[in-house]
N, C-alpha and C positions, 0 to 999 in steps of 0.2 A: 055221757062222756066219758072218753078216757083219759085215767088221771098218771099222769108220771108223779112217780117218787121217786124217783134216781137222785133228785140232788139232797142229799143227805149229811147232816156233821155230826159226829159220834164227841163225848163228850165220854171216854174214859174214867175219870173220876171219878165223875158222879152218875153217871149208868143211864147217860141220859142219850138218845137218839131225837135228831132235831127233824121235820119229812118237809120238803116245801113242796107239795105239788104244785102243778101247774091250776091258774085261775082260783085260791084257795081263800073260801068267803067263809067265817064263824060261822053264818046261816043255814053255812050248804054239812054242816058238820058230818051229821050224822048220813048225807048219800056218800061223800068223801067215808069220811068212814069203813060205809058197808065194802067198798069197793077197797079199800085197801088191807080190812082181815079178809079179805075173799082174796086175795092175793099174795097171805102167808098164813091163807089156811086157818089160820085163826076162830077162837069163841071168846063169843061174851060172854060174862061171867056177873056182872054187873056193871047199872050206869048211874049213877049221880048226875045230872044235865043241875047249871043253874044259869042266871041271866049273862056272867062273862067269862065263865066256867068250866067244859064239858067235864069230865073226869069220866073214863068204862073201866071196869079193870076186866083186861084180856086172857086169853088162854092161845100161848104158837108155842104146840107140840111141848107142852108141859111145864113150860117157861110163865109166868105171869110178871103182866105186863100193868103199866098204866095209862092209858092211851087220851093223850091230852088235846084240849083248843083250848086256848086265849081269847076272847076276843082283842082284846087293847092293843096285844101285838100281831093280835092277825098269824098265830103260828101253830104248830101241831108239831107233837115230837111224843114219845115214848121211854118214856120211865122204868127200871130196876125196878122189882120189890125189897128184890135181892142182890148186892152189891160183885159176889162171888159167881154170878150165872153170866159175865161179863163177854163169854165168849158166844153165848148167843143168840145175844146185841149185836154185834160181830158178825154172827152169820147173819142176822137180818138185815144188816146194812149191806152185806153184798147181795142178797136173795131181791133186795132192790135197785141193783143195782145194775141187777143182768134185763131188765122189765126196760 
């Protein structure tokens, strides 16, 4: 399935980028995340799964972020580890909006 990741909401103060893919289901997070990571040319460093929250540490061109998904809110987002790297998050948002 081809996912559309172009609907995003960025919060510059928190360093988060909410990504709303089409037809997001928490149980399909691993599949959806794999497509997103391929689109960003990102690498997974670590995975911390749980029943209600998936949390992956990823690297996008030297910028480390958390890719998170939550069951109860049916949401998925990227979160900066270092708030000063906000330009990288803005770049990711722009990249996703082009697809």
